[in-house]
N, C-alpha and C positions, 0 to 999 in steps of 0.2 A: 364225869365225862372227860374233863381236862386231864385227870390223872391217867385214865385209860389211853388217851391220845399221846401223852408224854411217854408212857411205857412203850407204845407201838413205835414211836419215832426212834427211841433208843435201840429197840430190837432190830429195826430196819437197818440202822447204821452198822450194827454188828454182822448182818447177813448180806449186805449189798455186794461186798467184794467177792466172797465165795460164789455167789450167784452170777456175778459178772464174768468171772474167770471160767466157770463151767459152761455158761451159756454162749459166750462169745468165743473164748479160747477153744472150748470143746466143739462148738459149732464149726469153727474154721478148720479144726482137725478133721471133722467128718466130711467137710467139703473137699479137702485134699484127698482123704482116704477113698472117697467115692469116685474120684477123678471126674467130678462135675456131672456124674451120671443123672441125677434127678433133673437137672436143667436141660441136658441133651435129649431127654425123652419126654419133654413137655407135651408134645403132640400125642404121643402114645398114652399119656396120662388122661388126656381129654377123651380119647377113644374108649378107654376103659370105663371112665365115668359115664359116658353115653350109653354103656351097656353092650358094647361090641363083643366083649369077652366074658359076659355073664355065664356062670355055670349053675344051672338050676339044681344040680345034684350036690352042690357045695354045702358045707355046714354053715350055720349062722341064722340070724333072725331078720336081718334087713339087707337090702341091696347096698352096693358101694355108693350109689348116688344118695340113698337115704342116709347112710352113715356120714357122708360128706355134708349133706344138708343139715343134719342134726349137729355135727361138729361146728359147721359154719354158723348155725343159728346161735350157738353159744358165743361165737366170736364176732360175727358181723352183727353188730347191734349197738348198744350204747357205748361200748368201748371204742367204737369207730367214730361215733358222732360226738360224744362228750369227752371220751378219753383223749382224743386228739386235742380238744380245746384245753383240757387240763395240762397236757404236755406243753402246749404253746404258752399257756399262762405261766407255767413253772420255769420253762427254759427258753422261751422265745421261738421265733420261726425256724431257727437253725436246728432245733431238736427233731424236726420232721425228717431231716436227712439221716439221722441216726436211727430213727424208726425204720426207714427204708433198708438200711444196712442190716439191721437185726432181722428184718422180715426175710431178706434174701438168704441169710444164714439159716433162719428158721425153716425155710422150705426144705433144706437138707436134713435138719433135725427131725422134722415130721416124717420125712421119707424113712429114716432109720427107725424111729420109735413106733410108727404104725406098721411097718413091716414086722417088727418084733411082736406086735400085738396079735398078729395072725400066727406067727411062728411058735409062740409060746402061749397057747390058750389053756385055760384051766376050767375047773368046775366049782360052783358055789355049793353050799351045804344042801341045796335042793337038787343038785345034779345038773343044773343048767350051765351051759357053756359060757365062759366069761373071758374077757381079755383086758389088758391094761398093764400099767407099771407093776402093780402088785404081783401079777402072774409072771411077767418076764423077768422080774427080779428074783422071785423064789424058784422058778423053773429053770431060768437061764443061768443064774449065778449059784443056785443051790440053796439048801436050807440055812446055811451059815449066813446068807445075806438077808434072811427074813426081817431082822431089825430095820433094815433100810425100807422094806415094804411097809412095815408097821409105822415107821416115822412118816412116810409119804401119806399114808391113810389118815393118820391123826391130823396132819396139816390140812388134808383135804376136807375134813369135817368143818373147817372154818373157811378155807379158800373157795369151796364150792357153794357157799351161801350166795344167794342172789342179792346181796345187800347193796352193791353199787348200782345195779339195775333198778331196784326198787326205789333207791334214793333219788336217782336222776329222773326216773319216770314221774315221781311226785313233784319234783321241781318243774318239770315240763308242764304237767297238768295244771299246776297252780299259775304258771306264767301265761298259759295260752287259753285255757278253758274257763277258769273261774274269774269273774270280774273282781276288781280290787275292792269295791264296796262290799261284795259278798264275803270276801276273805276276812275283812275287819269285823263284819257283822257276827260271824260265828264265834269269834273270840278265841282265847287260848290261855296261856300262862303268862306271868310277868316276864319270864326270860325268853319265851317264844310265843308271840301273839298268834302265830299261825298253827300252833300245836294241834288243835282240834281238827283242822283241815287235813293236816299231814296224817294224823291218826286214822281219819275216815278213809282217805285214799289208800293207805296201807292195808286196812282191813278188806276193802273191796278188791284190791289187787291180790291179796292172799286167797280170797274166796274163789276168784276166777282161776287162779293158778291151780287150785286144788282139784278142779274138775278134770284137768288133764294129767297132772303129775301122779295122781293116785291110780291112773290107768296103766302105768308101766311103759316100757321102752317102745313097744309097737305104736301105742297111742302118741307118744312124744314124736317119734319118727314121722308118722303120718302128718301130724300138724305142722312140724318143722318143714317137711318137704312141700307142703301146700303153701305155707306163708313165705318162707325165706327167699326162694328164687324170685318171686314176684316183687316182694318189697325191696330187695336189693336193686332190681331193675328200675323200680319207681324212684328210689333214692338217687341212683346214678343218673337217670334222666333229669331229675330236678337240679342236681349240681351241674350237669352239662349245660342246661338252660341258663343257669346263673353265669357260667363261664362264657357262654356265647354272648350273652347280653353285656358282659364286661370283658370282652376279648382282649382289649388293649392292656388289661391289668394282669392277665394270666402269666405272661412271661416275666414281668417284674416280680410277681409273687414267687415264682419258681427260683428266680435269681436271688431273691432275698433269702430263701431257704438255704441255697448253696453257699452264699457268702457268710451268713450267720452261723452255719455249721462249723466253721473254722475260726470262730471268734474266740481267740485265746484270752481276751480281756472281758469275757462275759461276766455279768453281775450275778449269775447263778451261783448259789451256795456250792462250794467245791470246785469252782472255776470250770475250766474246759472239761475235765473229767466228770464233774458234776452234771454238765450238760449231756455228755454221752450216756451216763447212767440213767438220767431221766428218759432219754430216748429208748434205752434198752428196756426199762421198766414198762413204759407205756406200750412198746411194741409187743412185749410179752403179754400184757393185758389185752392187747388187741387181737393177737392171733394164737396165743397160748403155746407157741412152739417151745419145747423144752419143759413145759409144765407137766405133761403126762395126762392131760384130760382127753385130748382127741383119741389117743389109743384105746380108751375105754369104749368109745363108740365104734371105731374102726375094727376093734377086736370082735365085734358082734356081726360083722359083714358076712354075707353068703359068698365067701371067697376062701378057697384053700391055697391060694397063691400069694405068699407074703409080699413079694415085690410089687405085684399089681396094686395091692391095697396101699402100700407105701407111696406109690406114685400118685394114686388118687388123693391121698391125704396131703401130699405136697402142694396141691392146688389151693388149699385153705389159706395159707399166709399170703399167697399171691392175690386172691380175691379180696380178702378182708383188709389187708394192709397196703399192698402196692396199689390197688385200685381205690377201694373205698376211703381209706385214711388219707390218701393223697388228695382226692377230690374234696374231702371235708376241709383239709388244711388250706387248700387254695382258696376256697370260698371264704373261710375265716379271715385269711390274710388280705385278699383283694377287697373285702368289704370294710376293712379297717376295724372290725370288732375286736381283734386281738390287742388293740391299743387301749381298750377300756379295762377298768378294774373288775372284770367278771371272769368266771371260770366255769368249767363243766358245760352242761347242757345250756345254761343261760347264755354263754358266749356264742354257741352255735345258733341259738334262737335269734340272737341279735344279728348275726351274719345273714340269716335268711330274711329277717325283717328289713334290713337295709337294702337287700338285693331284690326281694320279691314282694315286699309290702306285707299286708295282713294275710295274703294268700300263703306266704312263706310260713307263717305261724301255723296255720291250719294243716298245711301239707306235712310239715315236720312232726306235728302232733300225731297224725295218722301213722306215719312211718315209725316214730318212736314207740307208739303203742304196740305195733306188730313186733318190732324188734325186742321190746322189753318182755313181752309175754313169751316169745319163742326162746329167749335167753333163759328166763326163769324155768321154763319147762325142761330144757336140756341140762341146766346146772343141777337140778334136783336129782337127776339120774346119776350124775357123778358122785354126789354125796351118798346116795343109797349104796353104791358099789363100795365106797370107802368104808362105811359102817358095816356092811355085810362081810367084808374081808376081816375086819377087826373082831366081829362077833359071829353072826350067821345070817343067812338070807332073811329069816323071819324078823329078827331084830333090826336088820338093815332097813327094812321098809318104814320103820319108825322115824327114820331121818326126815321123811317128808313132813311129819308133824312139826319137828324142830325147824325145818326149812320154812314152813308157812308162818310160824311164829316170828322168825327172824325177818321176814318180809315187812311185818308191821314195825319191828324195831328200826329197820333201815329207813323206813319212810320218815321217822321222826328224828333220826340221828343226823349229825352234821356231816358234810361232805368230807371234811378232813379225817374224821374218825373212820368212816367207811373206806376211804381211799387207802389209809394207812393199814387197816386190817387186811385188806386184799393184798397190798404190796408185801407185807410180812409173810402172809400165808403162801403166796406165790413163790417168794424167795426160798422158803423152807421146802416147798414141793420140788422145785427145780434141782436142788442139791442131790437127793437120792435118785431121782429119775435120770438126770444126766450122767451120774456115775455109772448107772446100769447100762444106759445106751452106749456110752463110750467103751465099756468093757465088752459089750456084746456086738459091737460094730463089725468085727471080723466075720461073724456068723452071717450078717446081712450081706456083706461083700461076696461071700461064697455063694449065697443063694442067688444074688443078682447075676453073678457070672453064669451060673447054671441056667437061670431063667432066660437070659438073652441068647445063650447057645441053643436052647430048645426052640426059642422063637425063630431063629435063623433057619433051623432044620425044618420047621413047619412051613416056612415060606418057600423053601427050596423045592 
């Protein structure tokens, strides 16, 4: 396991700068190219999501709201609860500021990438309509660009595993639900006394996930739409209660984020730029902007208007990063949990314990369970689409078997290995996806111009 981790660390070092340049540099280019369009039409995006512009005759499998819920289910989850804690552990409170900046840029990236997912839809070997980076790469850029699509799909076979979610759910379950004496009683191995517990939790989680993911997209979308909006609301209410009870500490926590964001003498490996890169990585893990995953869901929407779908997708980074990540970060900082030598979900659990007592443990366990399951359901679909593109739709469905097995592996693996595997896979996926999005951006600009002219004519 140590050799695997060393390999992952070295590979991440080699890919972090190309990822950073494409994600941030490319994202800033898109912001300028769009003339801030996604931000200017924020209200219109909400109206579309609410169903005001739904077209029952449009092609697709799910509504824009279902697509957004499914995409947000994959992002608003443990990435926001434990991913933020990992970021603060690795880079200090200042890293949150760079998570915000990346999310704001990410809103524009999602507008472009998800508009493209409708603009360039294709079909799988079964004749079913599909969308996503593989299709806008091959159809938008032509057959000569197919190696980019293949590269993206191969990286997706690893990046879309639910390993981080399964790992952090296991940690939460053992910290909250299982008494310490029970943990020790079951036993394990010499190197990991809790191995048997982790293995048991992994197997149970894999079985529960199987019931939904083998049912396909519509099953996943229905479950995500039922779970995600409610659990996001419950989580936001919980953190708002914490902030109200500790109102005097909220502003100092925000000031600490802003002051530490510009700490050029930071102890983070890589100095100030190391701090920024940690923020970019964790923001990408939180909202997946630039990654190319959300276009796979949004490409299935019952929507024939690319710009509308792009505007709906733009809301994702705002919900899961600007809102949820910020609230999580403030709770962690004002509780003082970030000062302890813990990381991931354990740090967030500590924050809730300090602020809400034992009730905080139980509440977070319920929320984490819902988020973990919804994330696992949605990620499996991304992996199926990646394998289907590389082979065919029939073989693609076998990804779910591999996915379920890896849930068990993730439950017993270390957080470092799991985190590094995801960071590397994500960096490799960003590279081909952002190249395609940047090259195809003029097509989206043309479509946006035509769309808003048509909107003005309809209102006149």
